[in-house]
C-alpha positions in Angstrom: 62.4 75.0 -14.5 60.9 72.1 -12.7 63.4 69.3 -11.8 62.3 65.7 -11.9 63.7 62.4 -10.6 62.2 59.0 -10.3 62.9 56.5 -7.6 63.2 52.7 -8.0 62.4 50.7 -4.9 64.3 47.4 -4.6 64.1 44.4 -2.4 67.4 43.1 -1.1 68.3 39.4 -0.9 70.4 40.4 2.1 72.3 43.4 3.3 76.0 43.5 3.9 78.6 46.3 4.4 80.0 48.0 1.3 83.4 47.0 0.1 86.1 49.6 -0.1 86.1 50.2 -3.8 87.2 53.2 -6.0 84.4 55.0 -7.7 84.3 56.5 -11.1 85.8 59.8 -10.1 88.7 58.1 -8.3 89.3 55.9 -11.3 89.2 58.9 -13.6 91.9 60.6 -11.5 93.9 57.4 -11.6 93.4 57.1 -15.3 94.8 60.5 -15.9 98.1 59.2 -14.5 98.3 55.7 -15.9 96.2 55.5 -19.1 98.5 55.8 -22.2 95.7 57.0 -24.5 94.7 59.8 -22.3 98.4 60.8 -21.7 99.0 60.7 -25.5 96.0 62.9 -26.1 97.2 65.4 -23.4 100.7 65.6 -24.9 99.2 66.2 -28.3 97.1 69.1 -26.9 100.2 70.6 -25.2 102.1 70.4 -28.4 99.3 72.0 -30.4 99.3 75.0 -28.1 102.7 76.1 -29.5 101.3 76.8 -33.0 100.4 80.4 -32.0 103.9 81.1 -30.7 105.5 79.7 -33.8 103.3 81.9 -36.1 103.9 85.0 -34.0 107.7 84.5 -34.3 107.4 85.2 -38.1 106.2 88.8 -37.2 108.9 89.6 -34.7 112.5 90.8 -35.5 115.1 88.1 -36.2 118.7 88.5 -35.3 121.5 86.3 -36.8 125.2 86.2 -36.4 127.9 84.4 -38.4 131.6 83.8 -38.3 133.8 82.7 -41.2 137.4 81.9 -42.1 139.0 80.7 -45.3 142.5 80.0 -46.7 143.2 79.7 -50.5 146.3 78.4 -52.2 146.8 79.1 -55.9 149.5 78.7 -58.6 150.0 81.5 -61.1 152.1 81.0 -64.2 153.8 84.4 -64.0 154.0 84.7 -60.2 154.5 81.3 -58.9 152.7 80.2 -55.7 150.3 82.5 -53.8 148.2 82.0 -50.6 145.3 84.1 -49.6 143.6 84.0 -46.2 140.5 85.8 -44.9 138.2 85.7 -41.8 135.5 87.8 -40.4 132.2 87.9 -38.5 128.8 89.6 -39.1 125.5 90.4 -37.4 122.2 90.8 -39.4 118.8 92.1 -38.2 115.6 91.7 -40.1 112.4 93.5 -38.9 109.1 92.6 -40.8 107.1 95.8 -41.5 104.4 94.6 -43.8 103.6 90.9 -44.2 99.9 90.2 -44.6 100.3 86.5 -45.2 102.2 86.1 -41.8 99.4 87.9 -40.0 96.8 85.5 -41.6 99.0 82.6 -40.5 98.9 83.9 -36.9 95.1 84.0 -37.1 95.0 80.4 -38.3 97.4 79.3 -35.6 95.2 80.8 -32.9 92.1 79.1 -34.3 94.0 75.9 -34.5 94.8 76.2 -30.7 91.0 76.5 -30.1 90.4 73.4 -32.2 93.0 71.5 -30.2 91.3 72.6 -27.0 87.8 71.4 -28.2 89.3 68.1 -29.3 91.1 67.6 -26.0 87.8 68.1 -24.2 86.1 65.7 -26.6 88.7 63.1 -26.1 88.4 63.4 -22.3 84.6 63.0 -22.5 84.9 60.0 -24.8 87.3 58.3 -22.4 85.0 59.1 -19.5 82.2 57.3 -21.3 84.4 54.4 -22.1 85.6 54.2 -18.5 81.9 54.4 -17.3 81.0 51.6 -19.7 83.8 49.4 -18.3 82.9 50.3 -14.7 79.2 49.6 -15.2 80.1 46.3 -16.8 82.0 45.4 -13.7 79.0 46.4 -11.6 76.5 44.4 -13.7 78.8 41.4 -13.7 79.0 41.6 -10.0 75.2 41.7 -9.7 74.8 38.8 -12.1 77.4 36.8 -10.2 75.8 37.5 -6.8 72.4 36.5 -8.1 73.8 33.3 -9.6 75.7 32.4 -6.4 72.6 33.2 -4.3 70.5 31.0 -6.6 73.0 28.1 -6.3 73.0 28.3 -2.6 69.2 28.5 -2.5 68.8 25.5 -4.8 71.5 23.5 -3.0 69.5 23.9 0.3 66.3 23.1 -1.6 67.9 20.0 -3.1 69.0 18.8 0.3 65.4 19.2 1.6 64.0 17.4 -1.4 66.5 14.6 -1.0 65.5 14.2 2.7 61.8 14.2 1.8 62.4 11.6 -1.0 64.1 9.3 1.5 61.1 9.8 3.8 58.8 8.9 0.9 57.1 12.3 0.7 58.1 13.1 -2.9 59.0 11.2 -6.0 62.4 10.8 -7.7 61.2 13.0 -10.5 60.8 15.9 -8.1 64.4 15.4 -6.9 65.7 15.1 -10.4 64.0 18.4 -11.3 65.6 20.2 -8.5 69.0 18.6 -9.3 68.7 19.7 -12.9 67.9 23.2 -11.8 70.9 23.2 -9.4 73.2 22.0 -12.2 72.0 24.7 -14.5 72.4 27.3 -11.8 75.9 26.1 -11.1 76.7 26.5 -14.8 75.2 30.0 -14.8 77.3 30.9 -11.8 80.5 29.7 -13.5 79.6 31.8 -16.6 78.9 34.8 -14.3 82.3 34.4 -12.6 84.0 34.3 -16.0 82.2 37.5 -17.2 83.2 39.2 -13.9 86.8 38.4 -14.5 86.7 39.7 -18.1 85.0 42.9 -16.9 87.7 43.4 -14.3 90.4 42.9 -16.9 88.8 45.4 -19.3 88.6 48.0 -16.5 92.2 47.3 -15.6 93.2 48.2 -19.1 91.8 51.7 -18.5 93.1 52.4 -15.0 95.9 49.9 -14.4 94.1 48.5 -11.3 91.1 46.5 -10.5 87.8 47.8 -9.0 85.5 45.7 -6.9 81.7 46.0 -7.3 79.9 47.7 -4.4 78.6 45.1 -2.0 75.5 46.8 -0.6 72.5 47.8 -2.7 70.6 51.0 -1.7 66.9 50.5 -0.8 65.9 53.0 -3.4 67.5 54.3 -6.5 67.0 57.9 -7.6 67.6 58.2 -11.3 67.8 61.5 -13.2 64.8 62.1 -15.5 65.3 63.6 -18.9 61.8 65.1 -18.5 63.4 67.7 -16.3 64.2 69.6 -19.5 62.2 69.8 -22.7 63.6 68.4 -25.9 64.1 71.9 -27.3 66.5 72.7 -24.5 68.6 69.6 -25.1 68.7 70.4 -28.8 69.8 74.0 -28.2 72.6 72.7 -25.8 73.8 70.3 -28.4 74.0 73.0 -31.1 75.8 75.4 -28.7 78.2 73.1 -26.9 78.7 70.0 -28.9 82.4 69.3 -29.5 82.2 68.2 -33.1 80.0 71.2 -34.1 82.4 73.6 -32.5 85.4 72.0 -34.3 83.6 72.1 -37.6 82.7 75.8 -37.1 86.3 76.6 -36.3 87.2 74.7 -39.4 85.1 77.0 -41.5 86.9 80.0 -40.0 90.3 78.4 -40.6 89.6 77.8 -44.3 88.4 81.4 -44.6 91.7 82.7 -43.2 93.6 80.3 -45.4 91.9 81.8 -48.4 92.9 85.3 -47.3 96.4 84.0 -46.7 96.6 82.6 -50.3 95.4 85.9 -51.7 97.9 87.8 -49.6 100.8 85.9 -51.3 100.3 88.3 -54.2 101.0 91.3 -52.0 104.4 92.9 -51.5 106.4 92.3 -48.4 108.4 95.0 -46.7 111.3 94.4 -44.2 113.8 96.6 -42.6 117.2 95.1 -42.8 120.4 96.0 -41.0 123.8 94.3 -40.9 127.3 94.9 -39.6 130.4 93.1 -40.9 134.1 92.9 -39.9 136.7 91.2 -42.1 140.4 90.9 -42.6 142.6 89.2 -45.2 146.2 88.5 -46.0 148.0 87.5 -49.2 151.6 86.2 -49.9 153.7 85.6 -53.0 156.4 83.0 -52.9 160.1 83.6 -53.6 161.4 85.0 -56.9 158.0 86.1 -58.1 158.6 88.6 -60.9 157.4 92.2 -60.6 157.1 92.2 -56.8 159.3 93.6 -54.1 160.1 91.1 -51.4 161.7 90.7 -48.0 163.7 87.5 -47.9 162.2 86.6 -51.2 158.5 86.7 -49.9 156.0 89.4 -50.6 153.0 89.8 -48.3 149.9 92.1 -48.0 147.3 92.4 -45.3 144.1 94.4 -44.7 141.0 94.7 -42.4 137.8 96.6 -42.5 134.2 97.1 -41.1 131.0 97.7 -43.0 127.4 98.5 -41.9 124.2 98.5 -43.9 120.8 99.8 -43.0 117.8 99.9 -45.3 114.3 98.8 -46.3 113.8 95.8 -48.5 110.7 95.4 -50.7 109.9 91.9 -52.1 107.2 91.8 -54.8 106.0 88.3 -56.0 105.8 88.2 -59.8 105.5 84.6 -60.8 105.9 81.2 -59.0 104.7 78.7 -61.6 101.0 79.0 -60.8 101.3 77.7 -57.3 99.5 80.6 -55.7 96.5 80.3 -58.0 96.3 76.6 -57.4 96.4 77.2 -53.6 93.5 79.7 -54.0 91.4 77.1 -55.9 92.2 74.5 -53.3 91.3 76.7 -50.4 87.9 77.6 -52.0 87.1 74.0 -52.3 88.2 73.3 -48.7 86.0 76.2 -47.5 82.9 74.6 -49.2 83.9 71.2 -47.7 84.1 72.8 -44.2 80.7 74.4 -44.6 79.1 71.1 -45.6 80.9 69.3 -42.7 79.6 71.9 -40.3 76.0 71.3 -41.5 76.5 67.5 -41.3 77.7 67.8 -37.7 74.7 69.9 -36.8 72.3 67.4 -38.3 74.1 64.5 -36.6 74.0 66.2 -33.2 70.3 67.0 -33.7 69.5 63.4 -34.7 71.5 61.8 -31.9 70.0 64.1 -29.3 66.5 63.2 -30.4 67.4 59.5 -30.3 68.9 59.7 -26.8 66.1 61.8 -25.5 63.6 59.3 -26.8 65.6 56.3 -25.5 65.7 57.9 -22.0 62.0 58.4 -22.0 61.4 54.8 -23.0 64.0 53.6 -20.6 62.3 55.4 -17.7 59.0 53.6 -18.6 60.8 50.3 -18.9 62.4 50.8 -15.5 59.1 51.5 -13.9 57.6 48.4 -15.5 60.6 46.3 -14.4 60.3 47.7 -10.9 56.7 46.6 -10.8 57.7 43.2 -12.4 60.3 42.7 -9.7 57.8 43.3 -7.0 55.3 41.1 -8.7 57.8 38.3 -9.3 58.8 38.4 -5.6 55.1 38.1 -4.6 54.6 35.2 -7.0 57.6 33.4 -5.8 56.4 33.7 -2.2 52.9 32.6 -3.1 54.1 29.6 -5.1 56.4 28.6 -2.3 53.5 28.8 0.1 51.2 26.9 -2.3 53.8 24.2 -2.7 54.0 23.7 1.1 50.2 23.4 1.2 50.2 20.9 -1.7 48.5 23.3 -4.2 51.7 23.8 -6.4 54.2 21.3 -7.8 57.9 21.5 -7.7 58.3 22.8 -11.2 56.2 25.9 -10.3 58.5 26.8 -7.5 61.6 26.5 -9.6 60.1 28.5 -12.4 58.9 31.3 -10.0 62.4 31.6 -8.5 64.1 31.6 -11.9 61.7 34.3 -13.1 62.5 36.4 -10.0 66.2 36.2 -10.7 65.8 37.1 -14.4 63.7 40.2 -13.5 66.5 41.3 -11.1 69.1 40.9 -13.8 67.0 42.7 -16.4 66.4 45.6 -13.9 70.1 45.9 -13.4 70.9 45.8 -17.1 68.2 48.3 -17.9 69.4 50.7 -15.2 73.0 50.6 -16.5 71.7 51.1 -20.1 69.7 54.1 -18.8 72.7 55.6 -17.1 74.9 55.2 -20.1 72.4 56.9 -22.3 72.2 59.7 -19.8 76.0 60.1 -19.9 76.0 60.0 -23.7 73.4 62.7 -23.8 75.6 64.8 -21.4 78.6 64.1 -23.7 76.6 65.1 -26.8 75.6 68.4 -25.2 79.1 69.2 -23.8 78.1 68.8 -20.2 79.9 65.6 -19.2 82.8 66.2 -16.7 84.2 65.0 -13.4 81.3 66.5 -11.6 78.9 64.0 -13.2 81.3 61.1 -12.3 81.3 62.3 -8.6 77.5 62.3 -8.7 77.4 58.7 -9.8 79.8 57.8 -7.0 77.4 59.3 -4.5 74.6 57.1 -5.7 76.7 54.0 -5.8 77.5 54.4 -2.2 73.8 54.9 -1.5 74.4 58.5 -0.3 71.4 60.4 -1.6 68.9 62.3 0.3 71.0 62.2 3.4 73.5 64.4 5.3 76.4 62.3 4.0 75.8 63.2 0.4 78.0 66.1 -0.7 77.6 65.7 -4.5 74.4 66.8 -6.1 73.2 66.0 -9.6 73.0 69.1 -11.7 69.4 68.6 -12.9 68.1 67.3 -9.5 66.7 69.2 -6.5 68.9 69.6 -3.5 69.2 66.6 -1.3 68.7 64.1 -4.1 71.6 62.6 -5.9 72.1 59.9 -8.5 72.3 56.1 -7.9 73.0 52.9 -9.7 72.3 49.3 -9.0 75.1 47.5 -7.3 76.1 44.0 -6.3 73.8 41.6 -4.5 75.3 39.2 -2.0 
C-alpha cells in the first residue's frame, strides 16, 4: 500500500529556541494520575472485572458454619418452674451439581467483562481527543497571540516612522491617523488573544492539573498525514471491525441471547449435593417440690448431648412463581430485538461518520494547500506593496491592508491545520486506532523532529523518516 504525506512550507517571522513544554504524550501520562474523570473510569473498569468471579462462585461448593445457644424458662401448673438450656454447633456443605441458570450467568458475566474492557478503551480514546482539543487550543491561542504581538510591534515602529515623517512634512495627518487607528485595533486584538490564551491554559489545566506552554519555534515545513494513504473502503472496514460502540453493541446482542437462555433455564430442575454435621447438648431442671419427680435437695435435673451427620442429594423443581419467569422471558426477547437494532444503528453511524471524516480530511488537505499558497502570495503582496509605498506608487492604506491580510492568512492556516489534525484523530478514534503511539507521533512533529536522526516516533501510515507535525507559536 502506497503511503502518502503532504508537506506545508512556512515562512517564519523569526526563529527562536523552543520552550521546554510537555507534549501530548507527557500530558496524557500526567492525566492518568491527576484527572478525576479518567481515574473514575479506571476504577469502574477494575470493579467490572469482578463480575466473572462473582458468577463463578455460584458454581463452586459453599461451606458454612454456625454456633447457637439458648436458655428457656417456663412455668407449668402441675410442675412449677422449669428451665431448659441447649447449645451446639454445625457445619454444612453444598455442592452444585446441575444448575443451568448459574452457568448462563457465568457466560453473561464474562461477556460483561469484555464490554467493560471495550468501554474503558473508548473512554480513554475520548479523553485523548478532549486532551488534544485542549492542547491544540493552547497552541492556536499561542500562535494567534504571537501574531498579534508581532503586528503591534510592527505597527508601533511604523507609527513612529510615520510620525517622524509627518513632522518633517512628508506625509499628511490622515496618514498618521490611519496608522494610529490600525495600531489601536492591533492592540485590542493582542489583548483579546492574550485573554484567549489564558482561557485555553485554564481549560488544559482542568485536564492535567498543570499548565502547558506553546512551542516557541515553528518548523520550516510541516509533514501532515494524508488520508489518501488508504482507500475509503479500508477505513470503512476498520470502523466495522474495531469501532468501540459497534463492539459493545455486538456483545450486547450476545448478552441478551444468554439472558434468554438463562430465563428459560429457570424452568429446569436444580440438583445439589448437601452434607452437614451437627453437635448439640441440652439440660433441663425442675424446681423444688415438683410432683411426680425424684429430686436431690428438692431439684430434679436432666442432661444430654449428641452428634448427627447428614449426606444426600437435593432436587429442586420449580413449579410456579407467580408468572415471573414467563414475564422475564418476554422481557428478554424484547431486549434481544432492541440490541439487534442498536447494533445495526451503531454500524450505520460508524459508516456515516467515517465517510464524513474521510471527506473532511480530503477537503482539508486541499484547503491547506490553498492556504499555503495564499500565505506565500500574501507575503509577496505585502513585500511588493511596502516597496511600492516607498517608491510612491502605493498609499498608506494599501500597506496596512496587505499586512493585515498576511496575518489573517497565517491565522487561518494555523486554524485549518489544527482542524485537520483533530479530524485525523477523530478518524483514528472511530476506527479504534487512537492510542498513546499517535500522541507521541504528534509530539515529534511539534518539536520539528521529522525526517531527521532525532526523530524516534514514526507515524503509522507514513514512510520511515517522516513523522507528523503541527503549527506552533510564532514569536
